[in-house]
C-alpha positions, 0 to 999 in steps of 0.5 A: 507329774506335769500337768496334761492339757487335753486339746478338745477337737471337734468336727462340724460339717457344711457344704462348700466350706472346710478348714484344717490347720495341722502343725509340722508333721515331723513332730506328729502334732495336730493343733486343730482339725475342723469343719464348720456347719449348722448341724454340730456333728462331732466325729471324734474326741481326745484322750490321754495316752497311758503306757501299759504297766509292762513293756510290750514289743511291736505295735498296735498300729497298721501303718509303719508311719503316721505320715499317711495321705488321707481323705475323709468322706463324711455323710453330709459333705460332698467334698472330702476332707484331706489330711496329709499326715498324722493319722494311723489305724489302731488295730487293738481299738479298731479306730483311726487316731491322730497324735495331738501331742506325745500324751494326747490322741484324737480318736475318730468316731465313724458315726458321721463318716462314710469312709476313710481313704488312707494311702489309696486304701478304703476303710468303712464302718460295717455292721458285722453279724459275725462280731455282733456290732459295727467294725471298721473293715478295709474294703479289699474288693467291691462289685455290685453283687458282693464285697470282700472286707478285711478285718484287723485284730491284735493278739499278744504273744507272751514273753518268757523269763527264760533268757535262752528264748530271747523274748522276755517281753510280750509282743503285739501280733497283728492278725487279719481275716476276711469277710464276704458280704453278698446280699443279706449274707455276711460271713467269714471268707478264706481266700481260696479258689472255691470260695471266690468262684462261688461268689461270682455265681454263673460267671465263675467259669469265665473268672476261672479261665481269666485267673488261669490265663493270667496266672493269678492266685486266689490266695493272694489279696492283690490277685483277688482284687484283679479277679474281682475287677475282671468279674465287674467288667463282664 
């Protein structure tokens, strides 16, 4: 087995100066990615990729491609760090990752990150009392009164040795669920009319009329974003 070289990549923060050097995105290799500052805050670490003992179809990654335009906003630096390629979200590990090479992955640590915006989609590390710890959620909609988050997880559909079923291998299935954070309340949410209107409180009748007039579906994520956008304008 050939020797593996683990490239240690660290992030350090400062105001007014940052540095990033990424190699050709076509081969998904990340040579270096860093900012410099006095606090020495580290927001990631590298690890070796190990293949599962048996092949599994599908993918654990949320985005089809690793070529995703990304902004990383840290807790100590006003100017966001920009990464134009080589990043994806691992739904199994609930973590953002970059490929250093074919055998090494850099995993981002959200301790010193405020949020990651990837392809205009916002992700934040939120404490979930439902899950008993911090998780990275996609922010679907946010107002001054409540926020709606989307959680991603992975499930494995078992394969079968029966050749008539044509699925000998196991398969990754990406699942999602929604959460509503309102005040101190944090609970699972179903995208349905009654739950969304309940979150809008005294303005629910106006929101309901707006959704009806514009033929918006409370079960549709994009429509819910429009509905919450209207709520914020009231």
